[in-house]
C-alpha positions as CSV (number, residue, x, y, z in Angstrom):
1,X,100.6,76.9,102.7
2,X,99.9,73.3,103.3
3,X,98.7,71.1,100.4
4,X,95.0,70.6,100.5
5,X,93.6,67.5,102.2
6,X,90.7,67.2,99.8
7,X,88.8,64.4,101.5
8,X,88.9,66.1,104.8
9,X,87.7,69.4,103.2
10,X,84.8,67.6,101.6
11,X,83.8,66.2,105.0
12,X,84.0,69.6,106.6
13,X,82.0,71.3,103.9
14,X,79.3,68.6,104.0
15,X,79.1,68.9,107.7
16,X,78.7,72.7,107.6
17,X,76.3,72.9,104.8
18,X,74.6,69.6,104.2
19,X,75.5,69.8,100.6
20,X,76.1,66.1,100.2
21,X,79.2,66.5,97.9
22,X,80.9,63.4,96.7
23,X,84.7,63.5,96.4
24,X,85.7,62.5,92.9
25,X,89.5,63.0,92.6
26,X,92.2,65.4,93.8
27,X,93.1,67.9,91.1
28,X,96.8,67.5,90.1
29,X,97.8,71.1,89.4
30,X,98.6,74.1,91.6
31,X,100.8,74.7,94.6
32,X,98.0,74.3,97.2
33,X,95.5,72.2,95.4
34,X,91.8,71.6,94.7
35,X,89.5,68.6,94.4
36,X,86.9,67.7,91.9
37,X,83.5,67.0,93.5
38,X,80.1,66.0,92.4
39,X,76.7,67.2,93.7
40,X,73.9,64.8,94.4
41,X,72.1,66.0,91.2
42,X,75.1,65.0,89.1
43,X,76.7,68.5,88.6
44,X,80.4,68.7,88.8
45,X,82.2,71.2,90.9
46,X,85.8,72.2,92.0
47,X,86.4,72.5,95.8
48,X,89.1,74.7,97.2
49,X,89.7,76.4,100.6
50,X,89.3,80.2,100.4
51,X,91.2,82.2,103.0
52,X,89.4,85.5,102.7
53,X,86.3,86.2,104.8
54,X,82.9,84.9,103.8
55,X,82.0,88.5,102.9
56,X,85.1,88.8,100.7
57,X,84.3,85.6,98.8
58,X,80.7,86.6,98.4
59,X,81.9,89.8,96.8
60,X,84.3,87.8,94.6
61,X,81.4,85.7,93.5
62,X,79.4,88.8,92.5
63,X,82.3,90.3,90.5
64,X,82.8,87.0,88.6
65,X,79.1,86.9,87.8
66,X,79.4,90.3,86.2
67,X,82.6,89.1,84.4
68,X,80.6,86.1,83.1
69,X,77.9,88.4,81.8
70,X,80.6,90.3,80.0
71,X,81.7,87.2,78.2
72,X,84.7,86.1,80.2
73,X,85.0,82.3,80.8
74,X,85.1,82.4,84.6
75,X,83.4,79.9,87.0
76,X,80.2,80.5,88.8
77,X,80.5,80.0,92.6
78,X,78.0,77.2,93.6
79,X,78.6,77.2,97.4
80,X,80.4,79.1,100.1
81,X,80.6,77.2,103.3
82,X,81.9,79.0,106.5
83,X,84.4,76.7,108.2
84,X,86.5,77.3,111.4
85,X,89.7,77.8,109.5
86,X,88.5,79.5,106.2
87,X,85.8,79.0,103.7
88,X,85.0,76.1,101.6
89,X,84.4,77.2,98.0
90,X,82.7,75.1,95.5
91,X,82.9,76.4,91.9
92,X,81.4,75.3,88.7
93,X,83.7,72.9,86.8
94,X,84.4,74.6,83.5
95,X,85.1,72.6,80.2
96,X,88.6,72.0,79.0
97,X,92.0,71.0,80.5
98,X,95.2,72.9,81.5
99,X,97.1,73.5,78.3
100,X,99.6,70.8,77.4
101,X,101.7,73.3,75.3
102,X,102.6,76.9,76.1
103,X,103.3,78.7,72.9
104,X,103.0,82.2,71.6
105,X,99.4,81.7,70.4
106,X,98.3,80.7,73.9
107,X,100.2,83.8,75.5
108,X,98.6,86.2,72.9
109,X,95.2,84.7,73.6
110,X,95.6,85.3,77.4
111,X,96.9,88.8,76.8
112,X,93.8,89.5,74.6
113,X,91.5,88.3,77.4
114,X,92.9,90.9,79.8
115,X,91.2,93.6,77.7
116,X,87.9,92.2,79.0
117,X,88.9,92.9,82.6
118,X,88.5,96.7,82.1
119,X,86.4,98.5,84.6
120,X,84.9,95.4,86.2
121,X,86.0,95.9,89.8
122,X,85.0,99.3,91.2
123,X,84.0,97.8,94.6
124,X,86.9,95.6,95.2
125,X,89.9,96.6,97.4
126,X,93.2,97.4,95.8
127,X,95.7,94.6,96.5
128,X,99.0,95.5,98.3
129,X,102.2,95.0,96.5
130,X,103.9,94.1,99.8
131,X,107.1,95.9,99.0
132,X,107.6,97.4,102.4
133,X,106.1,94.7,104.6
134,X,105.5,90.9,104.3
135,X,102.4,89.5,102.8
136,X,100.1,87.0,104.5
137,X,101.8,83.8,103.7
138,X,103.6,84.9,100.6
139,X,105.8,87.8,99.6
140,X,107.7,87.3,102.8
141,X,110.7,89.7,103.3
142,X,112.3,87.6,106.0
143,X,113.3,84.7,103.6
144,X,115.2,87.1,101.3
145,X,116.8,88.8,104.3
146,X,118.1,85.5,105.6
147,X,119.1,83.6,102.4
148,X,122.2,85.3,101.0
149,X,123.9,88.5,99.9
150,X,122.2,88.3,96.5
151,X,118.7,88.1,97.9
152,X,119.4,90.8,100.4
153,X,120.4,93.1,97.5
154,X,117.1,92.2,95.8
155,X,115.2,93.1,98.9
156,X,117.0,96.4,99.3
157,X,115.9,97.2,95.7
158,X,112.4,96.1,96.4
159,X,112.2,98.4,99.5
160,X,113.5,101.2,97.2
161,X,110.8,100.6,94.7
162,X,108.2,100.5,97.5
163,X,109.3,103.9,98.7
164,X,109.0,105.5,95.3
165,X,106.0,106.5,93.3
166,X,103.7,105.0,92.3
167,X,103.3,103.0,95.4
168,X,100.5,100.8,94.2
169,X,98.1,99.9,91.5
170,X,95.4,102.3,90.4
171,X,92.3,101.9,88.2
172,X,88.9,100.0,88.4
173,X,89.9,97.0,86.3
174,X,89.5,93.4,87.5
175,X,92.9,92.1,88.6
176,X,93.6,88.3,88.7
177,X,96.8,88.3,90.8
178,X,97.9,84.8,89.6
179,X,97.2,85.1,85.9
180,X,99.5,82.3,84.5
181,X,99.2,79.4,82.1
182,X,98.3,76.9,84.8
183,X,95.2,78.9,85.7
184,X,93.5,78.7,82.3
185,X,91.7,75.8,80.6
186,X,91.8,75.1,76.9
187,X,90.0,73.0,74.4
188,X,91.2,72.6,70.8
189,X,93.4,75.6,71.2
190,X,90.7,77.8,72.6
191,X,90.6,79.2,76.1
192,X,87.6,77.8,77.9
193,X,88.2,79.0,81.4
194,X,90.1,81.2,83.7
195,X,90.3,79.8,87.1
196,X,91.8,80.3,90.7
197,X,90.3,83.6,91.5
198,X,91.4,83.5,95.2
199,X,93.7,86.4,94.4
200,X,91.3,89.1,93.0
201,X,91.3,92.9,93.4
202,X,90.8,96.3,91.7
203,X,93.5,98.0,89.9
204,X,95.3,97.7,86.6
205,X,94.5,94.8,84.2
206,X,98.0,95.2,82.8
207,X,99.5,93.8,85.9
208,X,98.5,90.4,84.4
209,X,101.0,90.9,81.7
210,X,103.9,90.9,84.2
211,X,102.5,87.9,86.0
212,X,102.3,86.1,82.7
213,X,105.7,87.2,81.7
214,X,107.1,85.6,84.9
215,X,105.3,82.4,84.2
216,X,106.6,82.2,80.7
217,X,110.2,82.8,81.7
218,X,112.5,80.2,80.0
219,X,109.7,78.6,78.1
220,X,110.3,80.0,74.6
221,X,111.9,83.1,72.9
222,X,110.1,86.1,74.4
223,X,111.6,89.3,73.0
224,X,108.2,90.2,71.6
225,X,106.7,90.0,75.1
226,X,109.4,92.1,76.6
227,X,108.8,94.7,73.8
228,X,105.1,94.6,74.7
229,X,105.8,95.3,78.3
230,X,108.0,98.2,77.5
231,X,105.5,99.8,75.0
232,X,102.4,99.1,77.2
233,X,103.5,100.1,80.7
234,X,105.0,103.3,82.0
235,X,108.6,102.5,83.2
236,X,107.8,103.3,86.8
237,X,104.6,101.1,86.8
238,X,106.5,98.2,85.2
239,X,109.2,98.6,87.9
240,X,106.6,98.4,90.6
241,X,105.0,95.3,89.2
242,X,108.4,93.7,88.5
243,X,109.4,94.2,92.2
244,X,106.3,92.6,93.4
245,X,106.7,89.6,91.2
246,X,110.4,89.3,92.0
247,X,109.6,89.2,95.7
248,X,106.8,86.8,95.3
249,X,108.7,84.3,93.2
250,X,112.0,84.4,95.0
251,X,110.4,84.2,98.4
252,X,108.3,81.2,97.3
253,X,111.2,79.4,95.7
254,X,113.3,79.8,98.9
255,X,110.7,78.3,101.1
256,X,109.1,75.7,98.9
257,X,111.6,74.7,96.1
258,X,115.3,74.2,95.5
259,X,118.3,76.4,95.5
260,X,118.5,76.0,91.7
261,X,114.9,77.5,91.4
262,X,115.9,80.4,93.6
263,X,118.9,81.1,91.4
264,X,116.8,81.0,88.3
265,X,114.3,83.4,89.7
266,X,117.1,85.8,90.9
267,X,118.6,85.7,87.5
268,X,115.3,86.7,85.9
269,X,114.4,89.3,88.5
270,X,117.8,91.0,88.0
271,X,117.2,91.6,84.3
272,X,115.0,94.6,85.2
273,X,116.5,95.4,88.7
274,X,117.3,99.1,88.0
């Protein structure tokens, strides 16, 4: 995925919708990127490019509105602009900043928030784990097959997990597929926002625990987090989620980062490759 050309996207959205958005600044975080924009009436927004259909993103907006009513700090969608190569999404700019420090208190606060995802997504599709076929621009099998013997062994294990049961997530919970510390905002130690809802689906809210565990890898001692995973998730379910995240992170590191990053993710993936 190419890094966002924010100024160009602002022009495209304004041309398609007549919104009159003003580009403020490129947002610094994230693999793909976002831009801070301002409406003519002074409201602040965050502009990204959504890659689902317009109908999919409208459904996302409706689910997030229900989540807001349930007390979750999620953004309201202010505009969806249909573009030739995707959808321009303008979301409310929530208060706070990405956390400067990742510590146990932040992780525990994020874990506690996942309880509020319960039962919020009965109408959303269940996301694929992509264990038997490549995903759309991520979770690619080909990169692991080509890289080296070690990644091919990991891919063989991923295929094995994909053929076993369970084969996917179950449940009606809201699932944020990229629930990590870079996708929350904080102010004075309190979480004020959960952002980047491009990856959204119906399933098991506890999937977020595995996503967060991968994000927290190497940051601080996490024996307590590993104990939580083992006590919260059925071993077969944990194996399924671990295989997906292993595929996602190793593939992405091969294609976008360094050999050292790939080795680090392989080391971590193999801790539960059984």
